[in-house]
C-alpha positions in Angstrom: -65.3 -122.8 -22.8 -66.2 -124.7 -19.7 -65.1 -126.8 -16.9 -65.5 -130.3 -17.9 -66.2 -132.3 -14.3 -66.0 -132.5 -11.3 -67.4 -129.5 -8.0 -67.6 -126.7 -11.2 -68.8 -129.4 -13.7 -70.3 -127.3 -16.7 -69.3 -123.5 -15.4 -68.1 -121.1 -18.1 -64.4 -119.8 -17.9 -63.7 -116.5 -19.4 -61.9 -116.7 -23.1 -60.0 -114.5 -24.6 -60.9 -112.3 -28.2 -58.6 -112.7 -31.0 -55.9 -115.5 -31.4 -53.1 -114.9 -29.2 -54.3 -117.3 -26.7 -55.2 -120.8 -27.5 -57.3 -122.2 -24.8 -57.0 -126.4 -24.4 -60.2 -127.5 -26.3 -62.9 -128.8 -23.8 -62.5 -132.4 -25.7 -58.8 -132.6 -25.5 -58.9 -131.6 -21.2 -61.5 -134.2 -21.0 -59.6 -136.9 -22.4 -56.5 -135.7 -20.5 -57.5 -135.4 -17.2 -60.0 -139.0 -18.0 -56.5 -140.3 -18.2 -55.4 -138.3 -15.2 -58.1 -139.7 -13.0 -58.8 -143.0 -14.2 -55.6 -144.2 -14.3 -53.9 -145.3 -17.6 -51.9 -148.8 -17.6 -49.1 -146.4 -19.2 -48.9 -143.9 -16.7 -50.2 -145.6 -13.7 -53.2 -146.7 -12.0 -55.3 -144.4 -10.0 -56.0 -140.5 -9.7 -53.5 -138.7 -10.7 -54.8 -135.0 -9.8 -56.6 -135.7 -6.4 -55.2 -133.9 -3.4 -52.2 -133.0 -5.6 -50.1 -129.6 -5.8 -50.3 -128.8 -9.4 -48.7 -126.1 -12.3 -50.3 -125.1 -14.8 -47.6 -123.6 -16.8 -48.1 -121.4 -20.0 -51.9 -121.0 -18.2 -53.5 -118.9 -20.8 -57.1 -118.7 -19.2 -56.1 -121.0 -16.5 -58.6 -124.0 -17.9 -56.3 -127.0 -17.0 -55.1 -125.8 -13.8 -58.9 -125.0 -13.0 -60.0 -128.3 -14.3 -57.4 -129.6 -11.7 -58.9 -128.0 -8.9 -62.4 -128.9 -9.7 -61.4 -132.7 -9.7 -59.8 -132.2 -6.1 -56.1 -130.5 -6.8 -55.0 -129.0 -3.0 -53.3 -126.2 -4.4 -52.7 -124.9 -8.1 -50.6 -122.6 -9.3 -51.2 -120.9 -12.6 -48.1 -119.3 -14.1 -48.5 -117.2 -17.2 -46.3 -114.4 -18.4 -49.0 -113.0 -20.8 -50.6 -109.9 -18.9 -53.8 -110.4 -20.8 -53.8 -113.9 -19.9 -53.1 -113.1 -16.4 -56.1 -110.8 -16.4 -58.4 -113.9 -17.4 -56.9 -116.2 -15.1 -57.7 -114.1 -11.9 -61.2 -113.7 -13.2 -61.7 -117.4 -13.6 -60.5 -118.1 -10.2 -62.4 -115.8 -8.8 -65.6 -116.8 -10.9 -65.2 -120.1 -9.5 -64.3 -119.2 -5.7 -61.1 -120.5 -5.9 -58.8 -117.7 -4.4 -57.8 -120.2 -1.5 -56.6 -123.0 -3.2 -55.2 -121.3 -6.5 -52.2 -119.1 -7.0 -52.0 -116.9 -10.0 -48.5 -116.2 -10.6 -46.7 -113.8 -13.3 -43.8 -115.5 -14.6 -42.1 -117.4 -17.6 -41.9 -121.4 -17.6 -38.1 -120.7 -19.5 -37.0 -118.5 -16.5 -39.3 -119.2 -13.2 -38.6 -118.2 -10.3 -37.6 -120.9 -7.2 -41.0 -122.7 -6.3 -42.1 -122.8 -3.0 -43.3 -125.9 -2.7 -42.3 -128.9 -5.7 -45.8 -130.0 -7.6 -46.8 -133.7 -8.0 -48.4 -132.5 -11.5 -47.5 -130.4 -14.0 -49.5 -129.4 -16.7 -47.6 -127.2 -19.9 -49.4 -125.7 -23.1 -46.9 -123.8 -24.4 -47.5 -122.2 -28.1 -47.8 -124.7 -30.9 -44.4 -125.3 -32.6 -42.8 -123.2 -30.5 -40.3 -125.6 -29.3 -40.3 -124.6 -25.7 -41.7 -127.6 -24.1 -38.4 -129.5 -23.4 -36.2 -126.7 -21.9 -39.4 -125.1 -19.9 -39.7 -128.4 -17.9 -35.5 -128.6 -17.8 -36.0 -124.8 -16.4 -39.1 -125.5 -13.9 -37.2 -128.8 -12.3 -33.9 -126.5 -11.8 -35.9 -124.4 -10.2 -37.8 -126.6 -7.8 -41.1 -127.0 -9.3 -41.4 -130.5 -10.4 -41.3 -133.1 -7.4 -39.5 -136.4 -7.7 -41.7 -138.7 -9.4 -44.0 -136.2 -10.8 -46.1 -136.3 -13.4 -45.8 -133.9 -16.5 -48.7 -133.3 -18.7 -47.9 -131.5 -22.2 -50.0 -130.4 -24.5 -48.5 -129.9 -28.4 -49.3 -129.2 -31.7 -50.7 -132.7 -33.6 -46.5 -133.6 -35.5 -44.5 -131.3 -33.3 -41.7 -133.2 -32.0 -41.2 -133.5 -28.5 -37.7 -135.2 -26.7 -38.0 -135.2 -23.1 -35.3 -133.7 -20.9 -32.9 -135.4 -19.1 -34.4 -136.7 -15.9 -37.7 -137.1 -17.6 -39.1 -140.8 -19.1 -41.4 -140.5 -21.9 -44.8 -142.7 -20.9 -47.3 -142.1 -23.5 -48.5 -140.0 -26.1 -51.8 -139.3 -27.3 -53.3 -137.4 -30.7 -56.5 -135.5 -30.5 -57.1 -133.7 -34.1 -54.4 -130.8 -33.9 -53.4 -131.5 -30.9 -51.0 -133.7 -29.2 -50.5 -135.3 -25.2 -47.3 -136.8 -24.3 -47.2 -137.5 -20.6 -43.8 -137.5 -19.1 -42.2 -138.8 -15.4 -39.8 -137.1 -13.9 -37.3 -139.2 -12.1 -37.5 -140.0 -8.7 -34.2 -139.2 -6.2 -34.0 -143.0 -6.2 -33.9 -143.0 -9.9 -30.4 -140.1 -9.9 
């Protein structure tokens, strides 16, 4: 697995042995970030990554968050509950020398700690077919992780159902083989 574009383009990331952690495939990550960085008529014009405050929830190896850092995000928090995955996240952050812009946080997206700062971009990759995505978004919003107007991107299994939680608007949905990527915009204070 490698970083697809940006400052760290082509750099390899440590990946897990076995099947407990399922990293996002390079081609899915590339397609997702192309939509985020180059605009998309459904999700908005412009670059949603550059200078963003990002949460990578269910971080696994940290590949999504580290791709965001490589493409110019101001700060990324990698939130992960699995101990082995946290070790991989720390290794990958260190190998890229991004300790100043990336925080690795042991935590549960379904029961998160209070955020120090709300994020303008939230990337979630829960276990496929777990049904956790909507509940995780609601819990993260309740703990202050999602800023008003934030863009949330969720990776699911291709046929996995998804209903946005209250306060979120479904903008677009894309399928890439076994994966589906859903783009959601969080309500603004004016929408409440």
